[in-house]
C-alpha positions as CSV (number, residue, x, y, z in Angstrom):
1,M,-11.5,-29.9,8.3
2,I,-10.4,-27.3,5.9
3,T,-10.5,-27.1,2.3
4,V,-9.2,-24.6,0.2
5,S,-10.1,-23.5,-3.6
6,I,-8.6,-21.5,-6.0
7,H,-10.5,-19.0,-8.3
8,D,-9.6,-16.6,-11.1
9,T,-11.4,-14.0,-10.2
10,I,-13.3,-12.5,-7.0
11,G,-16.6,-12.3,-8.9
12,A,-16.6,-16.5,-8.5
13,I,-17.2,-15.3,-4.9
14,D,-20.6,-14.3,-3.6
15,A,-20.3,-10.3,-2.4
16,G,-22.2,-10.9,1.1
17,E,-20.2,-14.0,1.8
18,W,-17.0,-12.2,1.1
19,D,-17.6,-9.2,3.1
20,G,-18.8,-11.3,5.9
21,L,-15.0,-12.3,6.4
22,T,-13.2,-8.5,6.6
23,S,-15.2,-7.0,9.1
24,G,-16.4,-3.8,6.9
25,A,-12.5,-2.9,6.0
26,I,-12.7,-1.2,3.0
27,D,-10.0,-2.1,1.5
28,Q,-10.6,-6.0,1.6
29,S,-14.5,-5.4,0.5
30,H,-15.6,-7.5,-2.8
31,C,-16.0,-4.0,-4.5
32,Y,-12.8,-2.8,-3.6
33,L,-10.9,-6.0,-5.3
34,S,-13.3,-5.9,-8.1
35,F,-11.6,-2.6,-8.8
36,R,-8.4,-3.8,-7.9
37,E,-8.9,-6.6,-10.9
38,L,-9.5,-3.9,-13.5
39,V,-6.6,-1.7,-12.6
40,E,-3.9,-4.6,-12.4
41,P,-2.8,-5.9,-15.6
42,G,-1.9,-9.3,-14.1
43,D,-4.3,-12.4,-13.7
44,P,-6.4,-12.5,-10.3
45,V,-6.2,-15.3,-8.0
46,V,-8.5,-16.0,-5.1
47,A,-7.9,-18.6,-2.1
48,V,-10.8,-19.7,-0.1
49,A,-10.6,-21.8,2.9
50,Q,-13.9,-23.3,4.0
51,A,-14.8,-25.4,7.1
52,G,-18.1,-27.1,8.2
53,G,-19.7,-25.5,4.7
54,R,-18.6,-21.9,5.0
55,A,-16.2,-19.7,4.0
56,V,-13.7,-19.3,7.2
57,A,-10.5,-17.6,5.3
58,A,-9.4,-16.1,2.3
59,L,-6.7,-14.2,0.1
60,H,-7.0,-12.3,-3.2
61,G,-3.9,-11.2,-5.2
62,S,-2.9,-10.9,-8.7
63,G,-0.2,-12.0,-10.8
64,T,2.4,-9.4,-12.3
65,A,2.9,-8.5,-15.6
66,A,5.0,-5.8,-17.4
67,G,2.8,-3.1,-17.1
68,T,2.4,-3.8,-13.2
69,A,3.3,-0.4,-11.0
70,L,5.8,-0.2,-8.6
71,F,4.6,-1.3,-5.5
72,S,2.5,-4.4,-7.0
73,H,5.5,-5.6,-8.6
74,P,8.2,-7.2,-6.4
75,W,11.0,-7.7,-8.6
76,K,10.7,-4.1,-9.6
77,M,10.6,-3.3,-6.3
78,L,13.7,-5.5,-5.4
79,A,15.6,-3.9,-8.5
80,S,15.0,-0.5,-7.8
81,P,17.7,1.6,-6.3
82,Q,14.9,3.9,-4.5
83,F,14.9,1.3,-1.5
84,L,18.8,1.7,-1.3
85,R,17.8,4.5,0.4
86,A,21.5,6.1,-0.5
87,S,20.4,9.5,-1.1
88,E,17.9,9.8,1.9
89,L,20.7,8.4,4.5
90,G,23.8,10.9,2.5
91,D,25.7,7.4,2.1
92,P,29.0,7.9,1.2
93,A,29.7,4.6,0.6
94,S,26.9,4.6,-2.2
95,A,29.0,3.6,-4.9
96,A,29.8,0.5,-2.7
97,R,26.1,-0.3,-1.8
98,S,25.0,0.2,-5.1
99,A,27.7,-2.6,-6.4
100,T,26.6,-5.1,-3.8
101,H,22.9,-4.4,-4.5
102,D,23.7,-5.4,-8.1
103,S,25.8,-8.3,-7.2
104,L,22.8,-9.7,-5.3
105,L,20.4,-9.2,-8.3
106,R,23.0,-10.9,-10.4
107,R,23.3,-13.9,-8.0
108,L,19.5,-14.2,-7.8
109,C,18.7,-14.5,-11.2
110,A,22.1,-16.8,-12.3
111,G,23.1,-14.6,-14.8
112,R,20.2,-15.3,-16.9
113,G,18.1,-12.9,-19.1
114,E,18.8,-9.3,-20.3
115,G,17.9,-5.9,-20.0
116,P,16.9,-4.1,-16.8
117,A,17.6,-5.7,-13.5
118,W,13.5,-6.7,-12.5
119,E,13.1,-8.0,-16.4
120,R,16.3,-10.2,-16.0
121,L,14.1,-11.4,-12.6
122,A,11.0,-11.8,-14.3
123,A,12.6,-14.0,-17.1
124,A,15.1,-15.7,-14.6
125,L,12.1,-16.9,-11.9
126,G,9.0,-15.6,-13.5
127,E,6.2,-13.6,-12.5
128,V,4.8,-13.7,-9.0
129,T,1.3,-13.3,-7.5
130,V,1.5,-10.6,-5.3
131,F,-1.4,-10.3,-2.6
132,R,-2.2,-7.4,-1.1
133,G,-4.9,-4.4,-0.1
134,F,-4.6,-0.8,-0.3
135,D,-1.3,-0.8,2.2
136,T,-1.4,-4.1,4.2
137,T,-1.4,-7.6,3.2
138,S,-3.8,-9.6,5.4
139,A,-5.9,-12.8,5.2
140,A,-9.7,-12.0,5.3
141,L,-10.8,-14.0,8.6
142,A,-14.5,-15.0,9.6
143,P,-14.6,-13.0,12.8
144,D,-15.9,-16.0,15.0
145,L,-13.0,-18.2,13.9
146,P,-11.1,-19.1,16.9
147,G,-7.2,-18.1,17.0
148,D,-5.7,-22.0,16.6
149,Q,-8.4,-21.9,14.0
150,R,-7.4,-19.0,12.3
151,T,-3.6,-20.3,12.2
152,T,-4.6,-23.7,10.6
153,A,-6.6,-21.7,8.0
154,M,-3.6,-19.4,6.9
155,L,-1.6,-22.3,6.7
156,A,-3.9,-24.2,4.4
157,L,-4.2,-21.2,2.3
158,L,-0.6,-21.0,1.8
159,G,0.0,-24.6,1.1
160,A,-2.8,-24.7,-1.4
161,L,-1.0,-21.5,-3.0
162,K,2.3,-22.8,-2.9
163,N,1.1,-25.8,-4.5
164,H,-0.8,-23.7,-7.4
165,A,2.1,-22.0,-7.9
166,A,4.4,-24.7,-8.6
167,A,2.2,-26.0,-10.7
168,G,2.2,-23.3,-13.0
169,V,2.2,-19.6,-13.9
170,P,3.4,-17.6,-11.9
171,Q,5.9,-19.4,-9.8
172,G,6.5,-17.0,-6.9
173,I,4.2,-15.3,-4.8
174,A,4.6,-12.1,-2.7
175,L,2.8,-10.8,0.3
176,P,4.2,-7.4,0.5
177,F,2.6,-5.4,2.8
178,V,2.1,-7.4,5.9
179,H,1.8,-5.5,9.2
180,P,4.6,-5.9,11.8
181,L,1.9,-6.6,14.6
182,D,0.1,-9.6,12.6
183,D,1.4,-12.3,14.3
184,A,-1.0,-15.2,13.3
185,L,0.0,-14.2,9.6
186,R,3.6,-13.9,10.3
187,A,4.1,-17.1,11.7
188,A,2.2,-18.9,9.0
189,L,4.3,-17.4,6.4
190,A,7.6,-18.4,8.5
191,S,6.4,-21.8,8.8
192,S,5.4,-22.2,4.9
193,G,9.1,-21.5,4.1
194,F,8.7,-17.9,3.3
195,C,11.2,-15.2,3.9
196,R,11.0,-11.6,4.7
197,G,12.3,-8.1,4.5
198,V,11.5,-4.6,5.1
199,L,11.3,-2.6,2.5
200,T,9.0,0.5,2.7
201,G,6.5,1.7,5.0
202,V,3.2,4.0,5.6
203,T,2.1,7.1,7.7
204,V,-0.8,6.9,9.9
205,F,-2.7,9.4,11.8
206,D,-3.7,8.2,15.1
207,T,-7.2,9.7,15.3
208,S,-9.0,7.7,18.0
209,G,-8.7,10.1,21.1
210,A,-9.9,13.3,19.4
211,G,-13.4,14.7,18.2
212,S,-12.3,17.6,16.2
213,L,-9.0,18.8,14.4
214,D,-8.4,20.9,17.1
215,E,-8.4,18.3,19.6
216,F,-6.2,16.6,17.5
217,Q,-3.7,19.3,17.0
218,A,-3.9,20.3,21.0
219,A,-2.5,17.0,21.7
220,Q,0.7,17.1,19.8
221,P,4.1,18.2,20.7
222,K,4.5,22.1,20.6
223,G,6.4,22.0,17.7
224,I,3.6,20.1,15.6
225,R,1.0,22.3,16.9
226,R,3.0,25.5,15.9
227,R,2.9,23.8,12.3
228,Y,-0.6,23.2,12.4
229,R,-1.8,27.1,13.2
230,S,0.9,28.3,10.4
231,D,-0.4,26.1,7.9
232,L,-3.8,26.8,8.5
233,A,-3.5,30.2,8.7
234,A,-1.7,30.6,5.5
235,F,-4.3,28.7,3.5
236,G,-7.0,30.5,5.3
237,S,-5.4,34.0,3.4
238,S,-4.1,32.1,0.3
239,G,-7.7,32.7,-1.5
240,M,-7.7,28.8,-1.7
241,S,-10.7,27.0,-0.8
242,I,-11.8,23.5,-0.1
243,R,-14.6,21.3,-1.0
244,T,-16.0,17.8,-2.1
245,V,-16.4,17.0,-5.5
246,T,-17.2,14.0,-7.4
247,V,-15.6,12.0,-10.2
248,T,-18.7,12.5,-12.4
249,G,-18.9,16.2,-12.4
250,C,-14.8,17.0,-12.5
251,L,-13.5,14.0,-14.5
252,D,-11.9,15.6,-17.0
253,R,-10.0,17.8,-14.8
254,L,-9.2,15.1,-11.8
255,V,-7.4,13.5,-14.7
256,E,-5.5,16.2,-15.7
257,L,-4.3,16.9,-12.4
258,E,-3.6,13.6,-11.3
259,A,-1.5,12.8,-14.7
260,A,0.4,16.3,-14.1
261,N,1.9,14.3,-10.5
262,L,2.7,11.3,-12.6
263,E,4.8,13.2,-15.2
264,R,6.3,15.2,-12.2
265,H,7.5,11.9,-11.0
266,G,8.8,10.4,-14.2
267,G,5.7,8.9,-15.0
268,T,4.1,8.7,-18.8
269,P,0.3,8.8,-17.5
270,D,-2.3,7.3,-20.0
271,R,-5.0,10.1,-19.8
272,A,-7.9,7.4,-21.7
273,R,-6.9,5.2,-19.2
274,L,-7.1,7.2,-16.0
275,A,-10.4,8.5,-16.9
276,A,-11.6,5.0,-17.4
277,T,-10.0,4.0,-14.0
278,R,-11.6,6.8,-12.2
279,S,-15.1,6.1,-13.4
280,S,-15.2,2.6,-12.6
281,M,-13.7,3.6,-9.2
282,A,-16.8,5.9,-8.6
283,R,-18.8,2.9,-10.0
284,L,-17.8,-0.2,-8.0
285,L,-16.9,2.0,-4.7
286,G,-20.1,4.4,-4.6
287,Q,-20.5,5.9,-1.0
288,A,-17.0,4.9,0.2
289,L,-15.5,7.3,-2.2
290,R,-14.8,10.5,-1.1
291,V,-13.0,13.5,-3.4
292,I,-11.7,16.3,-2.2
293,G,-10.9,19.6,-4.3
294,I,-8.5,22.7,-3.7
295,E,-9.8,25.4,-5.9
296,R,-8.7,28.8,-6.7
297,D,-10.5,31.5,-8.4
298,G,-13.4,28.6,-9.3
299,S,-11.0,26.3,-10.7
300,L,-9.4,23.1,-9.3
301,V,-5.7,23.4,-8.9
302,A,-5.3,20.1,-6.6
303,C,-7.4,17.0,-5.8
304,G,-7.5,14.1,-3.3
305,I,-9.3,10.8,-4.3
306,D,-9.9,8.9,-1.2
307,L,-12.1,5.9,0.8
308,V,-13.9,5.7,3.8
309,D,-15.0,3.0,5.7
310,D,-16.6,3.2,9.5
311,R,-13.4,3.0,10.9
312,N,-10.8,4.2,8.6
313,Y,-9.8,7.0,6.1
314,L,-7.3,5.6,3.5
315,G,-5.9,8.3,1.2
316,L,-5.1,7.3,-2.3
317,V,-4.6,9.4,-5.2
318,Y,-3.2,12.9,-5.1
319,G,-3.2,15.3,-7.9
320,C,-2.2,19.0,-8.9
321,D,-1.3,21.6,-11.0
322,Y,1.9,22.4,-10.5
323,A,1.8,26.1,-11.9
324,E,-0.1,26.9,-8.9
325,P,2.3,29.3,-6.3
326,D,0.8,27.9,-3.3
327,L,0.9,24.1,-3.9
328,P,2.7,23.3,-0.7
329,L,-0.3,24.3,1.1
330,A,-2.8,22.8,-1.1
331,Y,-0.7,19.2,-0.8
332,R,-1.0,19.5,3.5
333,Q,-4.5,20.0,3.2
334,L,-5.2,16.9,0.8
335,V,-2.7,14.5,3.1
336,C,-3.3,15.6,6.5
337,Y,-5.6,18.5,7.7
338,E,-8.9,17.7,5.8
339,P,-8.7,13.9,6.0
340,V,-7.7,14.5,9.8
341,R,-10.5,17.0,10.1
342,Y,-12.9,14.5,8.6
343,A,-11.9,11.6,10.2
344,T,-12.1,13.2,14.1
345,S,-15.5,14.5,13.2
346,R,-17.0,11.5,12.4
347,G,-15.4,9.2,14.9
348,L,-12.6,7.1,12.7
349,G,-10.2,5.6,14.3
350,Q,-7.2,6.2,12.2
351,V,-6.2,7.9,8.7
352,R,-3.9,6.1,6.5
353,M,-1.9,7.7,3.6
354,G,0.0,5.1,1.9
355,F,3.6,4.8,1.0
356,E,6.3,6.8,1.5
357,A,7.0,10.6,1.3
358,F,7.1,10.3,5.0
359,E,8.5,13.2,6.2
360,P,5.3,16.1,5.3
361,K,3.2,13.6,7.2
362,L,5.4,12.9,10.7
363,Y,6.2,16.6,10.8
364,R,2.1,16.8,11.5
365,G,1.6,14.4,14.1
366,A,1.7,11.1,11.8
367,R,3.4,7.9,13.1
368,L,5.5,5.4,10.5
369,E,4.6,2.1,10.4
370,T,6.8,0.0,8.5
371,R,5.6,-3.3,6.1
372,E,7.4,-6.5,5.6
373,M,7.9,-8.6,2.8
374,W,7.2,-12.0,3.0
375,M,8.3,-14.2,-0.3
376,W,8.4,-17.9,-1.6
377,L,9.6,-19.4,-5.1
378,A,8.8,-22.5,-6.7
379,D,12.7,-22.5,-7.3
380,E,14.5,-23.7,-4.3
381,A,18.1,-23.1,-5.2
382,A,16.7,-18.9,-5.6
383,M,15.2,-18.9,-2.2
384,G,18.8,-18.3,-0.4
385,S,19.6,-15.5,-2.5
386,L,16.5,-14.1,-2.4
387,A,17.0,-14.0,1.3
388,D,20.1,-12.4,1.6
389,L,18.9,-9.6,-0.9
390,L,15.6,-9.3,1.2
391,E,18.0,-8.7,4.0
392,F,20.2,-6.3,2.5
393,L,17.4,-4.1,2.1
394,S,16.1,-4.2,5.1
395,V,19.1,-2.8,6.6
396,R,18.7,0.1,4.5
397,S,14.8,0.5,5.2
398,M,15.6,0.3,8.9
399,A,18.5,2.5,8.5
400,Y,16.8,5.4,6.9
401,F,13.8,5.0,9.2
402,A,15.6,5.3,12.6
403,G,16.8,8.7,10.9
404,L,13.2,9.8,10.4
405,V,11.7,9.2,13.7
406,D,12.9,8.5,17.6
407,T,12.5,4.5,17.2
408,E,11.8,3.8,20.7
409,S,8.6,6.5,20.8
410,D,5.2,5.2,20.1
411,Y,5.4,7.2,16.4
412,F,7.3,4.2,15.1
413,L,6.0,0.7,14.4
414,A,8.5,-1.6,13.5
415,P,8.8,-5.5,12.8
416,L,8.9,-7.9,15.2
417,S,12.0,-10.1,15.6
């Protein structure tokens, strides 16, 4: 028999017991989720399924709040013009598409609320509990749990979370980044009444077959090989150099570089909070944290803050000085060449570089993987409108992805039917 308990912090679960469910994945680990609880403004929610006196499955999430960032707030994602993909598709009917989007949003919130669309959705339908890791939503499962029991455990988790949501606040559930090949979780979500859409994707370098950056490069198509040679030669003659640094040794400069990048993209960074966040990251994640610096004349001009486990390299944060004339060369080192070099030299299977900004990575040998957003609302009347909105945005996203890559090739991993 499977029972499910709901907790309000990952701290309520023994770290060893939790990490026994995650097979060493850093972005599902107890320390990483403890860090996420520090940076997410909403209240944590942890569901743990037990059978035979031990934990066999779990999900970790956080409720949304006004300060929740775009990729952790489903209402912000669903309301954002970014996911209409109008400018990226060169859509001649962009005004009509935008009007359809607005109409679907109004229908979903039934005309209730005022202000920006995402605020109207939150006012009408409540906040949402979001379950996610770095770039993927997955259930932590005991490695020795048989397949049929995995499905049963996930159904039990989802059922308990729906009951918890229906009886409290928030009253919605989102698993926004489900992997398109996670058949067991997807089947459990469909059986539990969740609706699905595709809004975004991630870029992944498959480094499993290469023992060095040179070997990875040699296996790429001719155009990508040429790009590697050109970029690496240009960086070598640029006067810049790359080295590993520490958060504690370079904290102020790292914060300035990250803040500059956030401001460049319309953000209003709180530098004191950024400094506290990066210090907490260093304290909680320890040896899993890798910070790369690009230097010119002894000064950092760009940085990458990444995570590493035994199988994966995860690119988390990018920062840069926009006064640096050779910034494109530094950027390519931080989001491609140095992570791939590090991963191949240590036998790591993949480099995952997070959401959006697809083209620079695809042009250098990454593949594009879609992610699926699955949602459930306690408000049954709103579910049909939510499904229509998700379907509308899915069509937009898939058309955009089809223009980026050959959708019949191994470089594209799409959602299954």
